[in-house]
N, C-alpha and C positions, 0 to 999 in steps of 0.2 A: 753377448750377455753382459748385463750391467753389474759389475762387481763393486764391492765396497771399497772406496778409496778414501782413506783418512785425510788426505790432503785436500780433497774437494768437499768433504762434509763440513757443515756449518756448526759452529759452536753454540752452546746453550744461550749465551747472551745475544748472539746474532739472531737466533731463532726467536727469542723473546722480544727482541727489538723489532722484528718483522710482524709480530702478532697484531699490533694496532692497525697496520696497513691492510693486512688480510681481513681483519674484522670489518674495517671500513668498506673494503671491496665487497665483502659478503653482504653487508647492509645495503649498499648501493644496488647490488644485483637483485636482492630480495625486493627492494622498493620498485625497481624497474619491472620485475616480473609481476608484482601486485598491480602496478599501474597498467600494464598491458592487459591483465585479466579484467580489471575494472572497465577499461575501454571496450574490450570485447563484449562484456556483459551489458554495458551501457548501449552499445549498438544493437544488441539483440533485444533489449527491453524497448528501445526506441522504435525498432521495426515492429515489434508486437503492439505497441501503443498506436502506431500508425494504422495497423490492420484493424484494431478495435475502432478507431476513428472512422475509417472507411466503412466498416460494418454499421456503425451508428448512423452515418450519413445515408446509407442505403436503407436502413430500417426506417428512417424518417419518411422516405418516399414510399416505402411499402405500406406504412400506416396510412399515408394519404390515399394511396390506391385502394386500400381496403375500405376506407371511409367512403370514397367515391362509389365503390361497388355496393356498399350497403345502401347508399342513397339511391342508386339505380335499381336495386332490388325492391326497395320500398316504393319506388316510382311506378312499379308494375301494378300496384294496387291503390296508390294514392297519387294525387297531382305532384309534380316535381317539387314545388315549394314546400308542400306538406311533408314529403319524404325527407327533404333536407332538414326541416324543423324537428322531425322525429329523431333523426340521427344526431342532431345537435343536442336535443334534450337527453338522449341516452349518454352522450359524451359528457354533458354537464353533470349528470348523476354519478358517473364514474369518477369524474374529477372531485366532486363533493365527497364521495366516499373515501377517496385517497387522502384528501385534506383532513377529514375527521380522524382517520386512522393515524396519519402522520402527527397531528396535534396531540392525540392521546399518547402516542409512543414518546414524543418529546417530553410531555409532562411526566410520564412515568420514568424517563431517563434522568430528569432533573430533580426528582423528588429526593430530598436528602434526609428525610426523617427515618430513624431506625436503621441506618446503614451500619453494618458490622465494621466497616473500615473506619467510619467516623468515630464509632464508639471505641474501637481499638486505639485510635490515635489519641482520643481524650484520656483513655486509661494510661497510655504511655506518658502523656504530659503530666498527669497527676503523679505518676511514679517518679518522674524526674523532679517534680516539686516536693516530693516526699509526702504527698497527700493520698487519701483514698485507702481502701481496704485491700490487703494483699493476702495471697494464699500461703 
């Protein structure tokens, strides 16, 4: 059993003197633990991103196969060249629709008229200058 031995116990000044060393050791240990956690999470995120990249690569080829299948299906009722043109026209219409929607969304996202944030900032600037009407 470990009994209290006044000859072996440390004095207050000695304990206070050791405090900075213990605090430094604690900070170093915490930083090392945080670094290890970030490395583990980084590896996990990297692996997940690689899986998404592989899925996107395969999706590219699946889309190509589906387009080829559509051309072959239209080729049952049309000549091959006409079937390819029909599928190309359908794809161009889809692309056009996506571009129109994208442009509209970008314009809507960049419209700055009547934004509450802009008005609130302008109100704050006027308040700092001492101008404007206050409640």
